[in-house]
C-alpha positions in Angstrom: 22.7 23.9 -1.9 19.8 24.6 -4.2 18.2 21.7 -5.8 15.4 21.5 -8.5 12.0 19.8 -8.0 9.1 18.9 -10.4 6.0 20.8 -10.3 4.2 17.7 -9.0 5.8 18.2 -5.5 3.5 21.2 -4.8 0.8 20.3 -2.4 -2.4 22.3 -3.0 -5.2 22.9 -0.4 -7.5 20.0 -0.5 -10.5 22.4 -0.5 -9.5 25.3 -2.7 -6.8 23.7 -4.9 -4.6 26.7 -4.2 -1.1 27.0 -2.7 0.2 30.3 -1.1 2.6 32.4 -2.9 5.2 34.8 -1.2 6.7 37.3 -3.7 10.2 38.6 -2.9 12.3 41.2 -4.6 15.3 39.1 -5.9 17.6 42.1 -5.7 16.9 43.5 -2.2 15.4 40.5 -0.5 12.3 42.7 0.3 9.0 40.6 0.7 6.5 42.5 -1.6 3.2 40.5 -1.3 1.4 37.2 -0.7 -1.1 35.8 -2.9 -2.4 32.3 -4.3 -1.8 30.2 -7.1 -3.2 26.9 -8.5 -1.2 24.5 -10.8 -2.2 26.4 -13.9 -1.0 29.8 -12.6 2.4 28.1 -11.6 2.5 26.7 -15.1 1.8 30.1 -16.6 4.4 31.7 -14.4 7.1 29.1 -15.4 6.2 29.4 -19.0 6.1 33.1 -19.3 8.7 34.3 -16.8 6.1 36.6 -15.3 4.0 36.3 -12.1 0.7 34.8 -12.4 -1.8 34.0 -9.6 -5.4 32.9 -9.0 -7.6 35.7 -7.7 -10.0 34.5 -4.9 -12.1 37.7 -5.1 -12.5 37.7 -9.0 -12.2 34.0 -9.3 -10.0 34.3 -12.4 -6.2 34.1 -13.3 -4.3 37.2 -12.6 -1.3 38.3 -14.6 0.4 40.8 -12.2 0.7 44.2 -14.0 -1.6 43.2 -16.8 -3.4 46.4 -16.7 -1.1 48.7 -14.5 2.2 47.7 -16.2 3.7 46.8 -12.8 4.6 43.2 -13.9 6.9 41.0 -11.8 9.5 39.3 -13.9 10.3 36.0 -12.3 13.9 34.9 -11.8 13.1 31.8 -9.9 10.2 29.8 -8.4 10.9 28.0 -5.2 8.8 25.5 -3.1 9.2 24.8 0.7 10.3 21.6 2.2 6.9 20.5 2.8 5.7 21.6 -0.8 2.8 23.7 0.8 4.3 27.1 0.1 5.8 28.7 -3.1 8.1 31.6 -3.3 8.5 33.9 -6.4 11.8 35.7 -6.7 11.1 38.6 -8.9 12.4 41.9 -10.5 9.3 44.3 -9.9 8.6 46.8 -12.5 6.7 49.0 -10.2 4.7 48.9 -6.8 3.3 45.4 -5.7 0.6 46.9 -3.5 -2.8 48.1 -4.9 -2.3 51.2 -2.7 0.7 52.2 -4.6 3.2 51.2 -2.0 6.1 49.3 -3.1 5.2 46.4 -0.7 1.9 45.2 0.6 3.7 44.9 3.9 4.0 48.6 4.5 2.4 49.0 8.0 4.2 48.1 11.3 1.7 46.3 13.7 1.9 47.6 17.3 0.1 46.4 20.2 -0.2 49.8 22.0 -0.4 53.5 20.8 3.0 55.2 21.5 1.2 57.7 23.6 -0.2 55.1 25.9 1.4 52.9 28.7 2.3 49.3 28.1 0.3 48.0 31.1 -1.2 44.6 30.6 -4.8 44.2 29.8 -7.1 44.0 32.9 -7.9 40.6 34.3 -10.5 38.6 32.2 -9.5 40.5 29.0 -6.1 39.0 28.2 -7.3 38.2 24.5 -9.2 41.4 23.9 -7.7 44.0 21.6 -6.6 47.2 23.6 -8.5 50.3 22.5 -5.1 51.9 21.7 -4.3 49.2 19.3 -7.6 49.7 17.5 -7.1 53.4 17.3 -3.5 52.9 16.0 -4.6 50.5 13.4 -7.4 52.9 12.2 -4.8 55.6 12.1 -2.3 53.9 10.0 -4.7 52.1 7.6 -4.3 53.0 4.0 -7.4 51.5 2.7 -10.6 50.5 4.3 -11.5 47.2 5.8 -13.6 44.8 3.7 -17.1 45.5 4.7 -20.3 43.7 3.8 -21.0 46.1 1.0 -17.6 45.4 -0.6 -18.2 41.6 -0.3 -21.5 42.2 -2.1 -19.9 44.0 -4.9 -17.1 41.5 -5.3 -19.7 38.7 -5.4 -21.2 40.6 -8.2 -17.9 40.9 -10.0 -17.3 37.1 -9.6 -20.7 36.4 -11.4 -19.9 38.8 -14.1 -16.5 37.3 -14.6 -18.0 33.9 -14.7 -20.4 34.9 -17.2 -17.5 36.4 -19.3 -15.7 33.2 -19.4 -18.6 30.7 -19.8 -21.1 32.8 -21.7 -24.3 30.8 -20.5 -27.3 31.0 -23.0 -30.2 33.0 -21.7 -28.0 35.3 -19.4 -28.5 39.0 -19.9 -24.8 39.6 -19.0 -23.9 37.2 -21.9 -26.1 39.1 -24.1 -24.2 42.4 -23.1 -20.9 40.7 -23.9 -21.9 39.7 -27.3 -23.1 43.2 -28.3 -19.8 44.4 -27.7 -18.0 47.6 -26.1 -19.9 50.3 -28.0 -23.3 48.9 -26.8 -22.2 48.5 -23.3 -20.7 52.0 -23.2 -23.9 53.4 -24.5 -25.9 51.4 -21.8 -23.5 52.8 -19.0 -24.2 56.3 -20.3 -28.0 55.7 -20.4 -27.9 54.3 -16.7 -25.9 57.3 -15.7 -28.6 59.6 -17.0 -31.2 57.6 -15.1 -29.1 58.1 -11.8 -28.9 61.8 -12.4 -32.7 62.0 -13.0 -33.4 60.0 -10.0 -31.1 62.2 -7.7 -33.5 65.1 -8.4 -36.4 63.1 -7.4 -34.4 61.8 -4.2 -34.2 65.3 -3.2 -37.9 65.6 -3.0 -39.3 62.3 -1.6 -38.7 59.0 -0.2 -39.9 57.3 -3.2 -37.3 59.2 -5.2 -34.5 57.9 -2.8 -35.7 54.4 -3.4 -35.6 55.1 -7.1 -32.0 56.4 -6.8 -31.1 53.2 -5.0 -32.4 51.1 -7.8 -30.9 53.2 -10.6 -27.5 53.3 -8.8 -27.5 49.4 -8.5 -28.2 49.4 -12.4 -25.4 51.7 -13.1 -22.8 49.7 -11.0 -23.8 46.4 -12.6 -23.3 47.8 -16.1 -20.0 49.5 -15.2 -18.7 46.3 -13.9 -19.9 44.5 -17.0 -18.0 47.2 -19.2 -14.9 46.9 -17.0 -14.8 43.2 -17.6 -15.3 43.5 -21.3 -12.1 45.7 -21.6 -10.0 44.0 -19.2 -10.2 46.3 -16.3 -10.5 44.9 -12.9 -12.1 46.5 -9.7 -8.6 46.5 -7.9 -7.3 48.7 -10.7 -10.0 51.3 -9.9 -9.3 50.9 -6.2 -5.6 51.4 -6.8 -6.3 54.6 -8.6 -8.7 55.8 -5.7 -6.1 55.1 -3.2 -3.5 57.2 -5.3 -5.8 60.1 -5.3 -6.6 59.6 -1.5 -2.9 60.5 -0.9 -3.1 63.8 -2.6 
């Protein structure tokens, strides 16, 4: 028999203040995704009837479908017996995965590629990933793994998002936000022109390539700031890129 429980029974991680959330299609029972929430995100979910999470990469609250329209209307929020895991039963308005797939769990994990034998790994390598598994994982992957470069980009996004929320005095990013979208869009255009000019120099010399690197970094920074000012997140752009990659 289903019983009710107050929000206070949820046990959040002592370090992060977060609890894992499994999202399940209320109609089909299909598991759609897994994310994280803090107390405020759970309150927003319960109050609004739509799925809210805490984005660890963006370090901000995340209303699922806020930009894509793929909202998840929550029928029920459940908590497990230990209080350390939460379940959202939802009616999804679109794909749950940023790749465009209906569920984030759209890949079957296999130990061996079908074309290989299933012999056990050689002695001394019982915990080593077989080469066939590595090849199969690469073949079925729909998005690249998070590399060091991606981590740097997301750390920068985290700083920009923090500036947006806190607006510290003396910050150039704060200054950009106070100037408004028109000013920021103009700045992105100027930086794009600088990149184009630097590209011509890059074709001629090492110094030109260094210039292109610096100008490209300026363009990426200003583009991220522009995204934040209008409510676009990197994940929204990655989703569009993944959609095009399927074409």
